[in-house]
N, C-alpha and C positions, 0 to 999 in steps of 0.2 A: 504493500500500500504506500501511497504518497500523501504528504501533508504540506500545505503552504501556510506559512506563519508570517504575520505582519506584527512587528514589535514597535510600539510607540513609547516614547519617554526619553530619558537621558541615555542614549545608546550610541552617541557619537563621541569619539575622542576618549573613550574609557576602556578600550580593549575589549569591546563587546564582540566584534566579529572574530577575533582570535579565540575568545572564550567559546563562541558557538562552534567554531572549527574543532576545538579540542573535545567538547562534549559529544559532537557528532561522531568523531573518530572513536571515542571511548565506547559509544553505544552501537558501533558497527553500522552506521548509516551513511548513505551516499546522497549527493545533492550539492547545494550551494548556499552561501550566504552573501548578500550584497547590500551595500548602502544605497538607499533610495533618496538621500538628501534629508528628508525629515522623518524617516523611519528606516528600520532594517527589515529586509525581506529574506525569509529562509524557506528553502525547499528541502525536505528530507524524504527519502524512501528507504524502506526496509521492513523488518518485522514489526507487527503492531506493538508488541511488548517493548521492543527497543525504542520505538517512537514515543511511547508513553513515558519511558524512563528519561528520554531526552527532554521532553517537555517539563518533567518534574525537575530535572537539573537546571533547565533554563530559568525556571521560576525561583529556585531555592539556592542556587550556587553562583548567581550572577556576580560580575566584578563589583568590588566595593564602591566604586565611584558611579556606578550605573543606577538607574531607576526605571522600572517597567511600569508605565501607567496603563497600558492596555495591550492585550494579546488577542489578535484575530486569528483564529485557527480554522482552516478550511481543508477538508479531505479532498484529495485529487484522485479520481478513479483510475485515470490513465497514467501509468508511471512513465518517467522519461529515461529510465535506465542509464543513470550516470555510472561511470566506472570508479568514482572516488568522491570524496567531499572536497569542495573548492571554495576559496574566497575569490569571488569574481569581481570584475570592474564595477565601480559605482555608476549609478545613473541618478539623474535629477528628475524626480517625479514632477509631472505637470499638475498633479492634484494639489489642491490647497490643504495640505495636511500640516499642522503645526509640529515642528520638531524642537529639540532643545540642544543647544551647544552647552556642554558643561562649563562651569566656572573654572578659573585657574586654581590649581592646587599646589601646596607646598611640596618641596623636594621630599621624596619618601626615604625611609631609613636605609633601604637597599642602595639607592643611588648615593646617599650621603656617605655610606660606608665605602663604596667604590671610590668616591671622590677623594677620600682621605687615606686610601690604600696606596702606598708608594709603588706597589707592584702592579697596579691596575693601569690599563692604557688611558683611562680617563682621570688619572690622578690630578687633583687640583684644577679640573676642567669645570668652569662655572656653569656651563649650559647643559650639563648632564641631565637626562630625563628618560622616562620609560612610559609604559602604558598606564602606570599607576600615579604619575606625578607630572608636574611641569605646567607650562602655559597651555591654554586652550582658547578661551574667549579672546584674549588679547592678541592672538596671532591669526585668527581665522578671518577670511575675507568673504567667503560664501560657503553654502552647503553644496555637496556633502563634505564632511570633515575629512578630507584627504590632504596629503602633504602639498599637492599642487594648488590647493585652495587656501594655503596659509603662507605666511611670510617665510616659512622654512623651505619653500620651493627655491629660494635663492641659494640654498646649500645642498647640492646633490650629494647623495650618500656615497661614501667611499666603499671599497670592497668589503671591509670588515663589518661596517655598519649595515650594509645591504644583506650580508649573510645573516646577521641577527634579525633584521627586519623580516626576512623570509622564513625564519626557523620557528615552527609552531610551538616548540618547547622553550623558546626564549621569551623573557618578559618584555623584550623590545619588538616582539612579533607585531608588525603593523603599528608600531608606535610612531605617530606622525611627527613628533618633535624630537625624535632621537637624532643624535649626532655625536661627534667626537672631536678632539683637537685637530684632526687632519681635515675633516670635511665641514665642520660646523662653524658657527659664529665666532668672532674673535673680539676680545676685549682690549682696549687700549687706553692710555692715560695722556691727557692733553693739558697744556698750560693755558689754553685758550687761543693759542696761535699755532703751535706745532705739537705733533705727537712726540712725547718724550719717553714713552715706554710701551711695550706691547706684551700681550699674553700674560703669563704668570708674573713676569717682572712688573707689569703695570699694577697688578693687584698688590704685590708686596710693597711697591713704592707708595701706593695709595694708603696702605696701613701706616707706613712711617709718617706720611704727611698728616694723617688724622691725629696720630699720637703727638705730633709737633704743634697741634692746635690749628691746623688749616681747615678751611671749609671746602668740602668737595661736593660737586654735583655727581650723583651716581645714578646712571640709567639702569632701570630694573626690568621687570616683566611688563607692567602696565603703565609705566611712566617713569618719572625721575624724582629722586629724593635729594634734599640738601642735608648733608651730614657733617657733624663735628663732635668732638669729645664732650662729655657731660660734666667732667670733674672740675673744669676751670671756667671762671667767669668770662674771660676775654673772648674766647671763640664764640660763646653763646651770645654775648652782647653784640659782637660784630655781626653775627648772623641776624639778630633782631634788627639792628640798624639798617643793614643792607636790604633786608627783605621787607622792611616796613611793617613789622609785627612787634610792636613794643611790649605787649603783655600777653598775647594769646599763648596758652601753654603749648609747648612742643611735645610731640610724641617721641618716644625713644625705642630703640631696638636693643634687646639684650638676649642672653641665652638663659634657658630655663633654670640652670643651676645657680644663676646669680640673682634671680628676682627677689628672693626672700631676704637678701641683704638690704634692700631699700623699700620694699613694699609688702603690704599684707595681701594674702591671696587665699581664697577658699577653693574648694573642690571644683565648683562650677566654673570659676574664673580660670583655673588652671587647665581644665578640660578644653575650654575655648581657645586658650593660648596655644596649646600643643596640637590642636586639631589641624587637619590638612587645609582648612580654610584660612587659618592664621589671621584673624582680625586683630586690630588694636583693642586691648581690653583696658578699660579705665579702672585703676587700682588705687586703694588708699595708701598713701605714704606711711611708712613705719617710722619709729623713733630714730632709726639710724640713717634715714634718707640723706640728711645734710652732710654725712661723712663722705658720701660718694658723689653727690650732685651739686652743681652750682645752684644757688637759689633762683637764678634767672631762667632755669629750664621750665618751671611751673610755679606760679604764685598761688595755686589752689592747694587743697589738702589731698589732691589726687594726682596721679601721673598715668598718662596713656602709654601702655607697653605692648610691643609686639615682638614675636620671636623671628629669627631669620626664616625666610620662606623660599629663598633661592640658593643655589650653590654659591653664587657670588657673595651673598650676605654672610654665609658661614665663614668664608675665607677672609672676611674683614676682621674677624675677632682673633686677637693675639693677646695683648696686655690689657686692653680696655674691657670693662664689664658692661658698658653700654655706650651707644652713640645717640645723639639727637638724630632723628630720621623723619624729617618733615617733607610734605609734598612741595615740589619745586614749582611754585606758582606765585605770582604777585597777587595780593588780596583781591578776591572776586573773579580772577581769571582762571582758565583751565590749566592744569598741570602740563608742563612741556614734555614732549615725548620724542621728537625727531632731532637728530644730531645737530643739524645746522641751526635749528630753533633753540636748542639747549645752549649752544655756544654763543649765540647772539643775545638771547634774552637774559641769560644768567651771567653774562660777562662781568657785570659789576657786583655780582653777589658771591659767586664761587671763586676760590683761588685756583682750583684744579678740577678737571673733569674726567671721571672714570666712565667711559662709554663703551658701546659695542656696536656691531654692524648688523644686528637683527632688527628688522623693522617692527615697531609696535603698531599694529593695525587698529586696535581698539584701546584707547586710553581707559584706565581703570584705577581710581584712587583706592587706598586702603579702606577696608570696612572698620567700623568702630562700634564696640558694644560696651554696655555699662550695667552693673547689677543694681536693679531698683525693685523693691517689692518682691524680693525673693526670686527674681528671674533676670536673665540677661536680655536687655532690650537693645535694639539698633539705634545708635545715633546716626550711623551712616551704613547703608547696605550697598556694597559695591564689590570690590575684589573678593573672590572666594565664594560669592553668592550669585551675583549677576552673571548671566541673564536667566538663571534657573527660575522657572515659574512658581508662583504661589497658587495652590489649588484651593478653591472655595466651594462649599456645598451649595451651589446655586445653579439654576438652569439658565442657559444662554445659547442662542444660535446665531449671534451677531459678532462681527469684528468691530471692537470699539477702541478708538485711540484717545488716550487721555494725556494731556500735555503738562499737567502739574501746576505748581504755583510759580513763584518768582525766585525765592531764596532757597538754598539747599535743595534744589529741585531734582526730580526724576520725571521720566515719562513712563507710560505703561500701555501695552497693547493687550486687550482682553479677547481671548478666543475660547469659546465654549466656557469651561469653568476654570481656565488657567489665566493667571495675571502675570504677564512678563514685564517686570520692571527693568528699566535701563540701569546701567551703572549710575553712580552719583554724578550729577551735572554741575550744580552750584548756583551762582547768582546770575540769573538770565537777564537782569537789567543791564549787564555788561555785554557789549556787542559780540566779543569773541566767545563768551559763554553761551549766548543765544545761538550762535552758529553751531556750537558744540551740541546743543540740544537738538537742533535740526538734523545734524549728522547722526546723532544717536538714535533718533526716531527712524530715519531712513535705514539705519543698520538693523534695528530690531525688527522692522518690517521685512527686511530681506532675510534675516536669519530665521524668522518664523514662517517664511514663505507666504507672507500676507500680500495678496494682490488687490483685495477689495476691502474698503472700509465702509461700515454702515452708519457710523456716527462718530463725532468728535466732541470731546468734553474738555472744558477749560474752567478757570476760575471766574468768579463773578466780576472781578476788578476789570474795568474797561481799558485801563492803560498798561496792563502787564504786557511785556513782549510775548509771553506765552499765549496770551489771548489773541494777539495779532497773528501769531503763527497758526493758531487754531482756525482763524478765519481764512487765512491763506490756504491751508490744507483742505478746508471744507470746500473751497471753490475748486481746488484741484480734483478732489474725489467726488464732487457733486453731492455732498451730504450736508445735513444740518449740524449746527454747533449748539451744544447744550451747555449752559453755564451753571456751575454749582457753587453756592456760598462756601467760603473757605472753611469755616468751623463746622458746617454740616459735613464737608468732605472729610475733615478730621474724624468726626463721629462715625461716619460710614466706614472709614478705614479701620477704626477700632472694632466695629461689629464684624466686618469681613475677616479681619485678622483672627478673630475668635470663632468664626462660623456661628455667631450668636445673632439670631434675627428675631428673637422675641422682644417684647416691649422692654425698654430700658431708659434710665436717666443717664445722660452723658455730660460730664464736665469737660468742655472744650476750651483749653486755657493756653494762651500764647501771647506774643507781643503785638501782632497786628494781623488784621484780615478785614477785607471790605465787607461791611454789613448790608443786610437787606434794606436798611433804612438810610444807606449812604454814609453812615458814621463808621468809625474804626472800632471793630469788635476785638475781643481777646480774653474775656472772662465770662464765658457763656454756659448757662445751664440749659441743656437741650432735652426735649422729650421725644423719644422714638416710640410711637404708638401706632398700631394698625399700619405698619410699614411707611409711616410718614414722619418727617423730622420737623420739630417746631421749637422755637426759642421761648422758654418759659421763665427764665430768670437770668440775672447777670450781675456783674459788679456795677457799682454806682458810676454814672457818667461823669467824666472829668474832662477838663479842657487841656488839650495837648498844646502847651504854649510854644508857638513858633512852628507848629506842624512837625516835620521830620527833625527839626533841630532839637526837639524835646527828646527824641530817641538817642541823639548823639550826646547831648548834654543833660543828664538826668536832673540836675538842680532846677531846670526849668519845670519839670513835673512836680518837684517838691514845692517850688514857689507857687505854682498854680493851685495845688491841692490845699496847701496851708493858707493861702489867701482866702479860701472859702471858710476856713476855720477861725483865723485870727485877724483877718482884714489887713490893713496896711502895715501892721506891726511886723508882718513877714519880711518886709524889705530891710528893716534894721537887722533882723535875724540873719537873713541871707548874706548881708554885707560881711558878716563874721567869717565867711568861707574865703573871702578875698578872691573870688572867682570872676565876678562881674564888675565892670567899671561903673562909675556913677551914671555915665551916659547910657550904658546898656540897661541899668536898672530903671531909669526913667522911661526908656522905650518899652521895657517889659511891662511896667506898670500901666502905661498907655494901652498896650495891647490887651492886657487883662480887663481893663475898664471898658474898652470898646469891643472886646471879643474879636479882635482882628487877628487873622491867621491862628485861630485857636479851635481846631477841629475837635469834635467830641469823641472820646474814646472810653471803652470799657475794658481796656487791656490789663490783664494781670501783670504782664511784664513791666508796664509803665509804673504800676504801683510799687512793685519790688524795686525798680530802678530808683524811685523817689526815696525809699528807705535806705538804699545803698548810698545815695548821695548825702542824705541826712546824717549818716554815721561816718561820712568821710571815707568810705570804702572805694568809691569810683566816681569821678566827676566827668569822665569822657569815655564814651564807648568807642573802642578801637576794633572790636569784632562783634558779631551778632550775639546779643544777649549778655554781653560782658558785665554790666553793673549787677544784674540779678545773679549771674553765675558766681561772681566773686562774693556776693552777700551770703550765699549758702554755707561756705566753710566757716564764716564768722558765726553764723547761727549754730553750726555743728559743735562749736567749742563750748556752748552753754550746756552745763550738766544739771539736770533737774527737770521739773515740769513747771508749768505756768497756767494759771487760770485766765481764760479769755471769755468775754461776753460779746460776741459779734452783734452789731446792730443791723437788723434786717427789717425792711419794710416792703411789702408787695413783691416779695421774691427778689429784692435788690439788696446786695450787700454793701453797706455804707463804708466806703474806703476813706472818706474824709476823716471819719472817726478813728480809723486805723492809723493814719498819718498823724493826727492830732495827739493820740495816746502815745505814739512813739516819740513825738516831739516833747511831750510832758515828761516822759521817762528820761529823756536825754537831759532836760533841764534839772531833773531831780538826781542827776549823776548815777543813774542806773548804767550797768555795763553795756557796751556795744553788743556783746554776745547775747545778752538777755533780750535787748530790744529787737535784734535781728530774728531771734527765735520767736519772740512774740508776734512779729509781723507774719512769719510763715504760718504759725498756728492759727492766727486770726483768719487768714485767708482759707486755710484748710477746713477749719471747723465751721466757718460761716457758709462756705459753699456746700459743705456736707449737710448742714441744717436745711438749706433750701432744697437740695436734692431729696433729702429724707421726707420733707413735707409733701413734695409733689409725688414722690413714689408712693407714699401711704395714701394719698388722695386717689390715685389711679390704680392702686393694687398692684404696683410693679415691684418685683423683687431683685432687680439688678441695677447696680450703679457702677459706672465706669469713668475713667479719666484718660484724656488724650491731649495732644498738642505739645508744643515745646516745653511748657512749664511742667508737664508730667515727667520730665527727666529729673526734676528736683526731688531728691529722696525724702526730704523732710515733709514736704506738702503731700506727695503721693502716698508715702507710707502712713502718714497721719490719717489721710482720707481712707486708705485701705483698712486701718485698724477700726475706725469709726463704722465703716460699712459692715465689717464682719461682726463687730460688737452688737450692732443693731439687727443682725440676722439677715442682711442682704447678701447677694452674690456680688463679688467684685470682678470687674472686667478691666483687663489691662493688656497692653501690647505684648507680642512675642515673636511675630514673624515679619512685621512691617515697621519701619521707623515711626515713632510717636510724633515726630516733628514733620516739617514740610516735605521731607523725603518720602512720606507715605501719602501725600495729598493725591498724587496721580492714581494710586490704588483706590483711595476713597472715592475719587471721581467716578471710577469704573463701577464700584458698588452702587453708588448713588444713581447712576444711569439705569442700572438693572432694576432698581426699585421703582424708578420713574416708569419704566416700561411695564413692570409687573403690575 
């Protein structure tokens, strides 16, 4: 008998065809396996019992990086009488079947051992790879995932590598990224003008330069890092000055055996660090941190840490326990990836350049996770995860393109019940990043074999570049644009993330989002009932003095809110910070009195910013969310509990009272730590009380939290404790970023509910 099998899922670039070959031979079957672009086709013929054993092996012994989403099995009455089992040439199906290119994965233990073995022909070769590890998404141009469709086609296999590639018993059998020092990519060191070292000498010289305190641009798998030693102030400060990042914490790369020297780490965090996906994991600093790190690496109580994930990374470690390893991009712009671009754009930042000649096809930043509410959540979902889809228990027969928000953005294509999020894109208000978004969308459409779009979804904000792109794409595909309110998209993202579609109360908290009333939202209590989303509560409306200037200079928010509480006395108080000139204060007073350029906001972020400036923590935002982010570790230092009585009226939490009470506490010489903690608890308890009241009114038993503020451990874990104490179910993220990186996903969920 004969059987034709169609396998859908993650079956490209994971050693799936070699695996099929081996189990077919093991079960005495003849036939073929071939790559069809978005799925794998298998034909086997032989005894019925052998075919059944083969199918059982197919399901239960598949390669560790693969995932089978669907098996279509069809019995073929007429056998084709193959004389053996073969891996035959790939074809690209014309059917619109979605496929999945696997994400890039870290170097495996076998390859690492070979790279460090002096007797191995790949000794100290940084591009070592096999079917179980190495680049995937970042090198692929199109499907099917064969070498000629990747940037590895620039490096024809030598005789030895070809022998391994064709050997069914070798782990490099049909490994598309395999290579060696003879036939593979080459690494070299440049001073910005000339190549000063090549191959292993380049790596050894780069290590010496790092140890001397130089800043290096290091081209990796999905882009370029800027690296320097962590133990001395000068190189870290030099990097900050040249890069224009005065305070934003740097991530570091270290080896697993060193991490407990400077950070606290639990089992979940360690498992994430050592996983093949290798994200940056945000860890708490320990008491010995200052012995090893310059204070200028991170001014928080946490440090973002990742392990080496390529052969090149491992070869950088000699005497140092860690390096700063931050994305090589100017603020708001995409990370650089091409050699000419690296040398040109980083010329005034890096002292030296450790580069290679393999093309990076798809730029992909490092992923970032943080443990909040007893689980790891994504701050950024990118390398190691994109473009693998997220499956949702929802019916859909349309192709939906969602273009995301503006900051920390991603895009998403929805096909059936699979949501394919792009890699992290960034701030699309910048033209270069906007172009990157457009390219990433075209790429994800190509890799998912999507030829037809049925709808396009964007943010409600009319001026976002992503909104304009949605309109442009809608014209191209001849479809309608659907606009989803920002905080509704956050809430839908949370529901879809958890496959939870019963009635719920969602706290959607962040810094900014265009509201249905044209005001700036950001502290929203949302009711999801009967598959509809409705705003039922929020933070008190405040004036954002100077518009966007109030997000950059948080003292403006403090002045605006305190003005409501104590009137003109606030100007004498604000003078004490020596931040505004007399002329500026007069202008600010005039603006407040006349309400000129004072848009209304309910933003949670702006209230926390005001507290941050009140306590002298941060007076100028240099990266997204900085004042609020820096306030959290101050609050963390408070040990004890505190009683709060949030003032609520008509489901609106009074934040003027919060700022006034904080101001009073400061005048009464209460500690900064206590005031910061009070502010967090006031917001958490106040919003929970509103949520509880509405939940009880409608008989709802689930309360969730989403948005950028939900990364705040104090607020989220306080709300979680309250939710559980009162007997409700707590909903929180796990597969999709809480922040704007999950907006495109939420836009897709929202559209499906609109249609349903």
